[in-house]
N, C-alpha and C positions, 0 to 999 in steps of 0.2 A: 250539444253533440256536434254542431258544426265547427265549434272551436277546436274540438279534438281531432277533426279530420284535416284541419288546415295544414299542419306540419307535413302530413303525408303527401298532399298535393304539391306543396312547395318542393319536397324532395324529388317528386316525379318531374316537376318542371326543370329542376337543376340537372337531373339525369338526361333530359331531352336536350338541354343546352349543351352539355358536355363540359369537361374540365381540363382541356389540354393547356389552357393558359396557366394553370397551376404547375404544370411541368416546367414551363419557362420560368416561373417564379422560383421553383426548386433549383434550377440552374443558376439563377442570380444569387440565391442563398449560398450555394457552395462556392461560387466565385468570390463572394464577399468574405466567406469563412477563410479561404486561402489568402485573400488580400490581407486580412488582419493577422493571420498566423505568421505570414512573412514579415509583416510590419513589427510585430511584438518580440521577435527573437532577440533583437539587440537589447531591449529594455530588461529582459530577463537575464541576459548575460552580462549586463552592465557591472554588477558587483564583481564578477570574476574578471572581466576585462579591465576594470579600473585598477584592480590589484595587480594584474599581470603587466599592464602598460603604465601604471602610475598616473591615471587620469584624475583630474580634479572635477568637481561638479560643473565648473565652467567648460572644461574640455568636452564632457558628455553633452552639456547643453548646446555647445557649438555643433557637434555631430548631429544631434537631433534637429537643431534649427536648420541645418543644411537640407535635411529631408523635407522639413515643413515648408521652407522657402521654395525649393524646387517644385514640390507638390503644389504649392499655391500658384506659382506662375504657370506651371504646366496645366493646371485645371482650366485656366482660361483658354488655352489652345486645345486641350483634350476635348472639351465639349464641341468646339468648332470642328475639329478633325473628325470626330465621331458623327456629327451631323452630315459631314461630307462623305465619309467612307461608308456610312451606314452602320447599324448596330452590330451586325454579324462580324464583319471584318474589323471594325473599330475596336470591339471588345477583345477579339482574338489577338490583335497586335498588342494591345495594352497588357494582356496577361503574359504573352511571350516575353515582352520587355521586362516586366517586373519580376518574373520568375528567374530570368537570367541574372538580373541585378541582385536578387536575393542570394543566389549562388556565389556571385562575385564577392560577397562579404567574406567568404572563406579565404580569399586571397588579398585581403585588405592590407596586411602588413607588407607583403612584397610590393604591392602597388605603391604604398607610401615610400618605400625605399627607392623605388624606381624614379619617382618624381622629386625626391629630396634634393638633388643637386639644383634642379630648376627652382624649387621653393627657397633654397638658401640664397640663390642669386637674386630672388625677388624680395628678400628681406623677411622671410617667414621661418627662419631657422629656429626661432624660439618655440614654435608649435611642434609637439611630438609627431614623429613620422607616422605612428599608428593612427593618430587622429586624422591626418590627411587621407590616409588609405580608406578609412571608414567613411570619411566625408564623400569621397568619390563614389563608393558603393551606395551610400544613402541617397546621393543626388540621382543616380540612375534608378534606384528604387522609387523615389518620389515621382520621377518622370513617368514611369510605367504605371504606378498605382493610381495616378491621377485620372486614368481613364475609367476606373471601375464604376464610380457613382454616376457620372454623366451617361455612361452606356446603360447602366442598370435602370436609371430613371427613365431614359428614353425607351427601353424595352418595356417597362411597366406602362408607360403612356400608350405604347402600341398595342399591348395585349389586354389591358384592363379598362373598363368604363370608369368614369371618375369616382363613382361611389365606392368602388373596390380598391382604388389605388393606394390609399393610405394603409389599408390592411396588407396589400401585397408588398408595399414598401416596408412596412414593419416586419413582415416575414423575412424578406431578403436581407433587410438591415440587421436582423437578429443574427445573421451569419457573422457579423463583427463580434458579437458576444461569444458565439461558439468558438471562433478563432481565438479570442482572448482567453477562453476556458481551456482549450486544447493546448495552447502554448505553455502555460505553467505545468501542465500534466506531462508534456513530452520534452520540452527544451532542456530543463535541468537534468533529466535522466539521460538524454542523448549526450549532452555535454560531459556528464560525469563518466560515461562509459566509453565514448568514442572521441571526445574532444570538441571544443567549440567550433572548429573549422567544419567538421562533418555535420554539425547541427545546421549550419547555414546551407550546406549542400543538400542534405536530405529534405529539409523543409521546403527549400526553393524548388526542388524537382517535382513536387506534388502538383503544381499548376498544369503541367503538361498532360497529366491524366485527364483533367477537366476539359481540355481542348477537344478531346475525342468526342465526348458527349455533346459539347457545344455545337460542333459542326454537324453532328448527326441529327440533333433535335431542333435547332433554331433556324427559322426563316421568318421574314416579315409576314404578318397575318394574310395579306392579299395573295401571297405565294405559298402559304403553308398548307400542304396536302393533308396533314394530320388533323386539321381543324374541321369540325362539322359546320355545315351552313348555319344552323341556329346559333352556334357559339360565335362564329364570325359576325353575324348580325348583332348579337348581344354586345360584343366588344366594341362595335362601331356605333352603338345606339345613341350615344350622347356626345360624340366628338367628330371633328372634321376628318375627312378621308386621308389616308396615307398615300403619298405618291408612289408609283410603281418602282421608282428608283430610290426608294427609301428616303425621300425628301431632299436628295442632293441638290437638285436644281433650285428648290425653294430656299434651301439654306444659304446658297451663294448670294441671294438677294438681300439677306438680312445682315446688317453690319452691327458691330459692337456699339458703335455710337448710337444707332437707332435703339438698341435694347437698353442702353444706359439712359435714354430719354424717358423711361417709364418709372414711376414711383414703385411699381411692383418689383422691378429688378432691384432697386435700392433697399426695399424692405427685406427681401430675401437675403441680399448680400450683408446687410447689417446684422440680421439675425444669425447668420453663419459666423460673421466676424466675432461677435460677442460670445458665442457658445462653443464653437468647434475647439477652441483652445482648452476648454474645460475637459472635454473628453480626451484630448491628446495628453493633457497633464496627467489624468488618471492612468492613461495607457502607458506613458513613457516613464513616469516618476514613482509609481507606487512600489515597485520592487526596491528602488533606492530609499524610499520613505520607510519601508518596513525594516530595512537594514540599519538606517541611520538612527531611528528612534527605538527599535525593539530588537535589534541584533539578529534579525531573521535573514538567512541567506540560503542559496542553493535550493535543495528539495524542501527546506522548511517553509518556503513561500508557496508551495504547491497548493496546499489546502486553503489558506485564507484567500489567495487570489482566485482560485477556482470557485469558491463560494461567492466571492464578490461579483465576478463576471457572470456566474450562473444567475444571479439576481437580475442582471440587466436584460436577460431574455424576456422576462415578464414585462418589463417596460417597453421593449421594442414591439412585441406582438400586441400586448394589451393597449399600448399607446396608439398603435396603428388602427385598432378597432374602436377606440374610445370616441372619435368624432361621430361615429354612426349613431351614438346615443342622441346627439343634437340634430343630426341630419334627419333621422327618423321622426323628429318632432317638428319638422318643417323648415329648419334652417338650410340655407344653401351650403354647398361643400366648404367654401372658404370661411363663412361665418361659423359653421360647426367646428371646423378645425381650429379657428382662433379661440373659440370658447374652451375647447379641450386643451389648447396650449397654455392658456392662462392657469388652468387648474394644475397642469403638469409643472409649470414654472414655480409653483409654491413648494414642491417636494424637495428641491435641492437645498432649501433653507436648513434642513436637518444637518447638513454638513458642518454648520457653525458649531455643533456640539461635539464634533469628532475629536478635537484636541483636548477639551476639558475632560471628556469621559475616557480618553485614551490612558489616563493615569491609572484607571482601574484595570483595564485589559486591552490588548491590541484588537480584540474582537469588536469592541465598540466602534472605533473608527472604520474597521473593515465593513461592518454592517451599515453604518451611516453613509459612508462613501458609496457603498453598493446601492443604497437608495438613491443617492444623487446621480450616480452613473446610470441607473435604471431610468430615472427621469430624463436624462439626456437622450437616451435611445428612444424614448417615447416622443420627446420633442423633435428629434431628428427625423423620425418617420413622418411627422406631420409637416415640418417646415419644407422638406423636399417636395411633398405633394402639393404645396401651395403653388409651385411653379407650373405643374401640369394642370392645376385648376384654372389658371389665368392665362397661360401662354399656349399658342398652337404647337402641335407636335414638332414641327420642323424647327422650332427654336428652343425646345425644352433642354436639350443637351448644352446648348450655348449659354443659356441663362444659368443652368446648374453649374457650368464651368466658371462663370463670373462669381457666383456665390461661393463656389469651392475655393477660388483664389482668395476671396475675402476671408474665408474661414482659415485657410492656410496661413495667411498673414497674421491673423489673430493668434494662431497657434505658435508662430515664431515669436511673437511678443511675449506670450505666456511662458514659453520655454526659456527664453533668454532672461526674462525677469526672475523666473524661478531659479535658474542656475546662479545668478548673481546673489539673490537673497540667501540661498542655502550656503554658498561659500562665505558670505559676509557674516551671517549669524553663527556658522560653524566655527569660525575663528574666534568669535566671542564666547563660544561654549553654550550657545542657545539656539541650535538649529531648529528646535521646535517652534521658535518664533517665526522663522521663515515659512514653515509649513502652515502656521496659523494664518498668516497674511494671504497665502495662496488659497487656502480653503475658504476664506471669507469671500474672495472674488468669485470662486466657483459657486458659492451659495447664492449670490445675488445677480449673477450675470443674466439669468433667464428672464427675470422680471424686467430688467433694463431693456433687454432685447425685445420682449413682447410689447412693452410700452411704445418703443420707437416704431416697430412694425405696424402697430395698430394706428398710430398717428399718421404714418405715411399712407396706409391703405385701410381706411376705416370700414369700408364695405366692399363686397365682391364687385370687381370690375375687370372683366376679361379684356385682354389686350388684342387689338386688331392690328395686324401687320400687313 
């Protein structure tokens, strides 16, 4: 009988603690949804824009690579800036910049024309004017969007004890999946009814609505009047206190060189370098893949892409909760997470079967890639949380920024290699070979990343700064 009463007492305890921290998690979820919604508009419009402007796969890869490269470099500084500005204003400025940049895509062609005389003088006349216009817009978008994850991870470290952080990270990170689902459901329709320019304008403006709720609901826990005393104590139960100025003073004392001196930083950075490019490949190239191999365009991609990205929600939330299975059995948070990540790293291997089974129906690669993308989101929820497991709060955003930069560089490499392979094999009449090579990398990247991470940091070792 006592075992039957246990859940009720647990619920009562949770009610006494309070749940305001989940409101903050909800804000992070919606910000990440908007982040990925803005990010994916171009990939969905790529077939239309490629036809309108005559882009090659290399042209599109160059545009995407500019975003990834700018995102990568900006991640290094974004984490630093957010640690200094504080989560509230750092996140707000990031969203303002990326929303304006998303709208700027609507004016990409006029921007390209405006700078074309200068580009011609510099020897870039061979590059289409439209490509340069979109490069400018994507660079601005990459700069702004680089602030999302450092700010969100920092907010999670502020509002959640360590045992809940991977779950909270998984929940807010699932916003990337929702954004990826909403994009194919809305972008083709808006583009077909209003034109591609209005698509960028309408989607880009959504972020300003989020800002209203952010300023109303967010404040650091020590100043948050909406938190109950028991919940504040619960949040702070297993971590170092947050400075009243949101760690600004402490952040100024921590240099990148100091952070790079720790194997924990390199483990996180390598894990991001190897695996972020996989997710970005799925995000940026799947519409082009469905067109190149199966002739699906416009609203025809809505259903398969929506199904695929819907699958990733299970990976993000389930993957965030998965380490609790090991933690509840006595493993410390890092060891529990690493065990969970090893299991997760096995699932992308199913992507190896995407091309062979694609001859039967395009639904086979859609489902198998969906499993791989779902595994990535489960992996992502955990690799982010390893930072807050081992680093103090005042350095979390900076370390996340370093890893984000590494992940962005990995994304640039994957995108550029993909564009080259697709153009090369397309000329030979075998573009499917290019996709087979890329899918093979996507399948094995996580096992390689896990092995190196485990070698660098075999056991839990918190960093003392």
